[in-house]
C-alpha positions as a Markdown table, in Angstrom:
| # | Residue | x | y | z |
|---|---|---|---|---|
| 1 | Unk | 5.2 | 3.9 | -38.1 |
| 2 | Unk | 3.1 | 7.0 | -37.9 |
| 3 | Unk | 0.7 | 7.4 | -34.9 |
| 4 | Unk | -2.4 | 7.1 | -37.1 |
| 5 | Unk | -1.1 | 3.8 | -38.5 |
| 6 | Unk | -0.8 | 2.1 | -35.1 |
| 7 | Unk | -3.4 | -0.5 | -34.2 |
| 8 | Unk | -6.0 | -0.1 | -31.4 |
| 9 | Unk | -4.2 | -2.8 | -29.5 |
| 10 | Unk | -1.1 | -0.7 | -29.5 |
| 11 | Unk | -2.9 | 2.2 | -27.9 |
| 12 | Unk | -4.6 | 0.0 | -25.3 |
| 13 | Unk | -1.3 | -1.6 | -24.4 |
| 14 | Unk | 0.5 | 1.7 | -24.1 |
| 15 | Unk | -2.3 | 3.1 | -21.9 |
| 16 | Unk | -2.2 | 0.1 | -19.6 |
| 17 | Unk | 1.6 | 0.4 | -19.4 |
| 18 | Unk | 1.4 | 4.1 | -18.5 |
| 19 | Unk | -1.3 | 3.4 | -15.9 |
| 20 | Unk | 0.9 | 0.7 | -14.4 |
| 21 | Unk | 3.9 | 2.9 | -14.1 |
| 22 | Unk | 1.8 | 5.7 | -12.6 |
| 23 | Unk | 0.4 | 3.3 | -10.0 |
| 24 | Unk | 3.8 | 1.9 | -9.1 |
| 25 | Unk | 5.2 | 5.5 | -8.8 |
| 26 | Unk | 2.3 | 6.4 | -6.4 |
| 27 | Unk | 2.9 | 3.4 | -4.2 |
| 28 | Unk | 6.7 | 3.9 | -4.1 |
| 29 | Unk | 6.2 | 7.6 | -3.2 |
| 30 | Unk | 4.1 | 6.5 | -0.2 |
| 31 | Unk | 6.8 | 4.0 | 0.9 |
| 32 | Unk | 9.4 | 6.7 | 0.4 |
| 33 | Unk | 7.6 | 9.1 | 2.7 |
| 34 | Unk | 7.1 | 6.4 | 5.3 |
| 35 | Unk | 10.9 | 5.8 | 5.2 |
| 36 | Unk | 11.6 | 9.5 | 5.5 |
| 37 | Unk | 9.3 | 9.8 | 8.5 |
| 38 | Unk | 11.1 | 6.9 | 10.2 |
| 39 | Unk | 14.4 | 8.7 | 9.7 |
| 40 | Unk | 13.0 | 12.0 | 11.1 |
| 41 | Unk | 11.7 | 10.2 | 14.2 |
| 42 | Unk | 15.1 | 8.7 | 14.7 |
| 43 | Unk | 16.6 | 12.2 | 14.7 |
| 44 | Unk | 13.9 | 13.3 | 17.2 |
| 45 | Unk | 14.6 | 10.3 | 19.4 |
| 46 | Unk | 18.3 | 10.9 | 19.4 |
| 47 | Unk | 17.9 | 14.6 | 20.2 |
| 48 | Unk | 19.7 | 15.9 | 17.2 |
| 49 | Unk | 16.6 | 17.2 | 15.3 |
| 50 | Unk | 17.1 | 20.7 | 16.8 |
| 51 | Unk | 20.3 | 21.1 | 14.7 |
| 52 | Unk | 18.4 | 20.2 | 11.5 |
| 53 | Unk | 15.6 | 22.5 | 12.4 |
| 54 | Unk | 18.1 | 25.3 | 12.8 |
| 55 | Unk | 20.1 | 24.4 | 9.7 |
| 56 | Unk | 18.1 | 22.6 | 7.0 |
| 57 | Unk | 21.2 | 22.3 | 4.8 |
| 58 | Unk | 22.5 | 19.6 | 7.1 |
| 59 | Unk | 20.3 | 17.2 | 5.2 |
| 60 | Unk | 22.3 | 17.9 | 2.1 |
| 61 | Unk | 25.5 | 17.1 | 4.0 |
| 62 | Unk | 24.1 | 13.9 | 5.4 |
| 63 | Unk | 22.9 | 12.9 | 1.9 |
| 64 | Unk | 26.3 | 13.4 | 0.3 |
| 65 | Unk | 28.1 | 11.7 | 3.3 |
| 66 | Unk | 25.8 | 8.6 | 3.0 |
| 67 | Unk | 26.4 | 8.4 | -0.8 |
| 68 | Unk | 30.1 | 8.6 | -0.3 |
| 69 | Unk | 30.4 | 6.0 | 2.5 |
| 70 | Unk | 27.3 | 3.9 | 2.6 |
| 71 | Unk | 26.0 | 4.1 | -1.0 |
| 72 | Unk | 22.7 | 2.0 | -0.6 |
| 73 | Unk | 21.6 | 4.1 | 2.4 |
| 74 | Unk | 22.6 | 7.2 | 0.5 |
| 75 | Unk | 20.3 | 6.3 | -2.4 |
| 76 | Unk | 17.5 | 5.4 | -0.1 |
| 77 | Unk | 17.9 | 8.7 | 1.8 |
| 78 | Unk | 17.9 | 10.8 | -1.4 |
| 79 | Unk | 14.8 | 8.9 | -2.8 |
| 80 | Unk | 12.9 | 9.3 | 0.5 |
| 81 | Unk | 13.9 | 13.0 | 0.6 |
| 82 | Unk | 12.6 | 13.5 | -2.9 |
| 83 | Unk | 9.3 | 11.8 | -2.1 |
| 84 | Unk | 8.9 | 13.9 | 1.1 |
| 85 | Unk | 9.8 | 17.1 | -0.7 |
| 86 | Unk | 6.6 | 16.8 | -2.7 |
| 87 | Unk | 4.7 | 17.3 | 0.6 |
| 88 | Unk | 6.6 | 20.4 | 1.6 |
| 89 | Unk | 8.2 | 19.3 | 5.0 |
| 90 | Unk | 8.6 | 22.1 | 7.5 |
| 91 | Unk | 11.0 | 22.6 | 10.3 |
| 92 | Unk | 8.3 | 23.5 | 12.9 |
| 93 | Unk | 6.8 | 20.1 | 12.2 |
| 94 | Unk | 10.1 | 18.3 | 12.6 |
| 95 | Unk | 10.1 | 17.7 | 8.8 |
| 96 | Unk | 7.5 | 14.9 | 9.2 |
| 97 | Unk | 5.1 | 14.6 | 6.2 |
| 98 | Unk | 1.8 | 13.0 | 5.5 |
| 99 | Unk | 2.0 | 9.8 | 3.5 |
| 100 | Unk | -0.7 | 11.0 | 1.0 |
| 101 | Unk | -2.1 | 14.3 | -0.1 |
| 102 | Unk | -5.4 | 15.4 | 1.6 |
| 103 | Unk | -7.1 | 15.6 | -1.8 |
| 104 | Unk | -6.3 | 12.0 | -2.5 |
| 105 | Unk | -7.4 | 10.5 | 0.7 |
| 106 | Unk | -9.2 | 7.2 | 0.5 |
| 107 | Unk | -12.9 | 7.6 | -0.2 |
| 108 | Unk | -15.9 | 5.3 | -0.8 |
| 109 | Unk | -18.7 | 6.1 | -3.2 |
| 110 | Unk | -21.8 | 7.2 | -1.3 |
| 111 | Unk | -24.2 | 4.9 | -3.1 |
| 112 | Unk | -21.8 | 2.0 | -2.6 |
| 113 | Unk | -21.8 | 2.7 | 1.2 |
| 114 | Unk | -25.6 | 2.5 | 1.3 |
| 115 | Unk | -25.7 | -0.7 | -0.7 |
| 116 | Unk | -23.0 | -2.2 | 1.5 |
| 117 | Unk | -24.9 | -1.2 | 4.6 |
| 118 | Unk | -22.2 | 1.2 | 5.8 |
| 119 | Unk | -24.7 | 3.9 | 6.8 |
| 120 | Unk | -22.8 | 6.9 | 8.1 |
| 121 | Unk | -19.7 | 5.7 | 10.0 |
| 122 | Unk | -16.5 | 7.5 | 9.4 |
| 123 | Unk | -14.9 | 6.3 | 6.1 |
| 124 | Unk | -11.6 | 5.6 | 7.7 |
| 125 | Unk | -13.3 | 3.4 | 10.3 |
| 126 | Unk | -15.1 | 1.6 | 7.4 |
| 127 | Unk | -11.9 | 1.0 | 5.5 |
| 128 | Unk | -10.1 | -0.1 | 8.6 |
| 129 | Unk | -12.8 | -2.7 | 9.2 |
| 130 | Unk | -12.4 | -3.9 | 5.6 |
| 131 | Unk | -8.6 | -4.3 | 6.2 |
| 132 | Unk | -9.2 | -6.2 | 9.4 |
| 133 | Unk | -11.6 | -8.6 | 7.6 |
| 134 | Unk | -9.1 | -8.9 | 4.7 |
| 135 | Unk | -6.4 | -9.8 | 7.1 |
| 136 | Unk | -8.4 | -12.8 | 8.5 |
| 137 | Unk | -9.3 | -13.9 | 5.0 |
| 138 | Unk | -5.6 | -13.7 | 3.9 |
| 139 | Unk | -4.6 | -15.9 | 6.8 |
| 140 | Unk | -7.4 | -18.3 | 6.0 |
| 141 | Unk | -6.4 | -18.5 | 2.4 |
| 142 | Unk | -2.8 | -19.2 | 3.2 |
| 143 | Unk | -3.9 | -22.0 | 5.5 |
| 144 | Unk | -6.2 | -23.4 | 2.8 |
| 145 | Unk | -3.3 | -23.6 | 0.4 |
| 146 | Unk | -1.7 | -26.2 | 2.6 |
| 147 | Unk | 1.9 | -25.3 | 1.5 |
| 148 | Unk | 4.6 | -22.8 | 2.3 |
| 149 | Unk | 4.7 | -19.6 | 0.1 |
| 150 | Unk | 7.5 | -17.3 | -0.6 |
| 151 | Unk | 7.3 | -13.6 | 0.2 |
| 152 | Unk | 6.1 | -12.6 | -3.3 |
| 153 | Unk | 3.3 | -15.2 | -3.2 |
| 154 | Unk | 2.4 | -14.0 | 0.3 |
| 155 | Unk | 2.2 | -10.4 | -0.9 |
| 156 | Unk | 0.1 | -11.3 | -4.0 |
| 157 | Unk | -2.3 | -13.3 | -1.8 |
| 158 | Unk | -2.6 | -10.3 | 0.5 |
| 159 | Unk | -3.5 | -8.0 | -2.4 |
| 160 | Unk | -6.1 | -10.5 | -3.6 |
| 161 | Unk | -7.6 | -10.8 | -0.2 |
| 162 | Unk | -7.9 | -7.1 | 0.2 |
| 163 | Unk | -9.4 | -6.7 | -3.3 |
| 164 | Unk | -11.9 | -9.5 | -2.7 |
| 165 | Unk | -13.0 | -8.0 | 0.6 |
| 166 | Unk | -13.5 | -4.6 | -0.9 |
| 167 | Unk | -15.5 | -6.1 | -3.7 |
| 168 | Unk | -17.7 | -8.0 | -1.3 |
| 169 | Unk | -18.5 | -4.6 | 0.5 |
| 170 | Unk | -19.0 | -2.9 | -2.9 |
| 171 | Unk | -16.4 | -0.4 | -1.7 |
| 172 | Unk | -15.0 | 1.8 | -4.5 |
| 173 | Unk | -11.5 | 3.2 | -3.7 |
| 174 | Unk | -9.7 | 5.4 | -6.2 |
| 175 | Unk | -6.6 | 3.8 | -7.9 |
| 176 | Unk | -3.9 | 5.9 | -6.1 |
| 177 | Unk | -5.5 | 5.2 | -2.7 |
| 178 | Unk | -6.0 | 1.5 | -3.6 |
| 179 | Unk | -2.3 | 1.1 | -4.3 |
| 180 | Unk | -1.4 | 2.9 | -1.1 |
| 181 | Unk | -3.7 | 0.6 | 0.8 |
| 182 | Unk | -2.1 | -2.4 | -0.8 |
| 183 | Unk | 1.4 | -1.2 | 0.3 |
| 184 | Unk | 0.3 | -0.6 | 3.9 |
| 185 | Unk | -1.7 | -3.9 | 4.0 |
| 186 | Unk | 1.2 | -6.0 | 2.8 |
| 187 | Unk | 3.5 | -4.3 | 5.3 |
| 188 | Unk | 1.0 | -5.0 | 8.1 |
| 189 | Unk | 0.6 | -8.6 | 7.2 |
| 190 | Unk | 4.3 | -9.2 | 6.9 |
| 191 | Unk | 4.8 | -7.7 | 10.4 |
| 192 | Unk | 1.8 | -9.3 | 12.1 |
| 193 | Unk | 2.5 | -12.8 | 10.7 |
| 194 | Unk | 6.2 | -12.6 | 11.7 |
| 195 | Unk | 7.7 | -12.7 | 8.2 |
| 196 | Unk | 9.4 | -9.3 | 8.7 |
| 197 | Unk | 10.5 | -8.3 | 12.2 |
| 198 | Unk | 11.7 | -4.8 | 11.1 |
| 199 | Unk | 9.8 | -3.1 | 8.3 |
| 200 | Unk | 12.1 | -2.6 | 5.3 |
| 201 | Unk | 10.5 | 0.0 | 3.0 |
| 202 | Unk | 12.6 | -1.0 | 0.0 |
| 203 | Unk | 11.8 | -4.6 | 0.4 |
| 204 | Unk | 8.1 | -3.8 | 0.8 |
| 205 | Unk | 8.1 | -1.6 | -2.3 |
| 206 | Unk | 9.7 | -4.4 | -4.3 |
| 207 | Unk | 7.3 | -7.0 | -3.1 |
| 208 | Unk | 4.3 | -4.8 | -3.8 |
| 209 | Unk | 5.4 | -4.0 | -7.3 |
| 210 | Unk | 6.0 | -7.7 | -8.0 |
| 211 | Unk | 2.7 | -8.7 | -6.5 |
| 212 | Unk | 0.8 | -6.1 | -8.5 |
| 213 | Unk | 2.4 | -6.7 | -11.9 |
| 214 | Unk | 3.7 | -10.3 | -12.1 |
| 215 | Unk | 1.7 | -12.5 | -14.5 |
| 216 | Unk | 3.1 | -15.5 | -12.7 |
| 217 | Unk | 1.4 | -14.4 | -9.5 |
| 218 | Unk | -1.9 | -13.5 | -11.2 |
| 219 | Unk | -3.4 | -16.9 | -10.3 |
| 220 | Unk | -2.8 | -16.6 | -6.6 |
| 221 | Unk | -4.1 | -13.1 | -6.6 |
| 222 | Unk | -7.3 | -14.2 | -8.2 |
| 223 | Unk | -7.8 | -17.2 | -6.0 |
| 224 | Unk | -7.2 | -15.2 | -2.9 |
| 225 | Unk | -9.7 | -12.6 | -4.1 |
| 226 | Unk | -12.4 | -15.3 | -4.8 |
| 227 | Unk | -11.7 | -16.9 | -1.4 |
| 228 | Unk | -12.1 | -13.6 | 0.5 |
| 229 | Unk | -15.2 | -12.5 | -1.5 |
| 230 | Unk | -16.8 | -15.9 | -0.7 |
| 231 | Unk | -15.9 | -15.8 | 3.0 |
| 232 | Unk | -17.1 | -12.2 | 3.4 |
| 233 | Unk | -20.4 | -13.2 | 1.8 |
| 234 | Unk | -20.7 | -16.1 | 4.3 |
| 235 | Unk | -19.9 | -13.8 | 7.2 |
| 236 | Unk | -22.4 | -11.2 | 6.1 |
| 237 | Unk | -25.1 | -13.8 | 5.7 |
| 238 | Unk | -24.5 | -15.1 | 9.2 |
| 239 | Unk | -24.7 | -11.6 | 10.7 |
| 240 | Unk | -28.0 | -10.9 | 8.9 |
| 241 | Unk | -29.8 | -14.2 | 9.6 |
| 242 | Unk | -28.0 | -15.6 | 12.6 |
| 243 | Unk | -26.1 | -18.9 | 13.2 |
| 244 | Unk | -28.9 | -21.1 | 11.9 |
| 245 | Unk | -28.2 | -19.9 | 8.4 |
| 246 | Unk | -24.6 | -21.1 | 8.4 |
């Protein structure tokens, strides 16, 4: 079939698939850099980082050694190194890298800030406040379900709660940053609610991808979003008019 003979639906579907792959790649890159930084901090804590600062090629030796003797860890190391390499790690900085590029830092549209009543606080503080509220809504939604959920449902509900809270505040976050926020929010909820004692970047990446893309989890994402949106509206109304309005 020639390109000009393909239906509009084909192009829409292809575009959506490409966008989904791009979003998943961005999320996994953030998790990969997080895992890389954890490994670098381990080297710092054990006092061997000085050898790697002096001889960067030791990372190559470690990578091949892990692939040879502990294959899963070797793959994780290579993937995390590739993700970190995009951020140009330097020896003088102990090879630690930022999770995101500066030019893709989370931002909120100025007009949306005014309509949401944000005024002029620092944007990072605003988004942290949104995540704190979303955390409470996520917990409330899980309790309202009245049943146990598996980790995939837990992650999907977390994404829905975050999205609903952002919508209630009319906060506009670019897609790459929204996906990065989703990864970090799921990780925080898993840790804070005792479902994951030690953060596992690979497991978090898998859960995030499933929670974002699974049609079977779409219902719980939507319901969690509606719950959070409604609860945030109630809270905002109570703050504006006082307890008598509740």
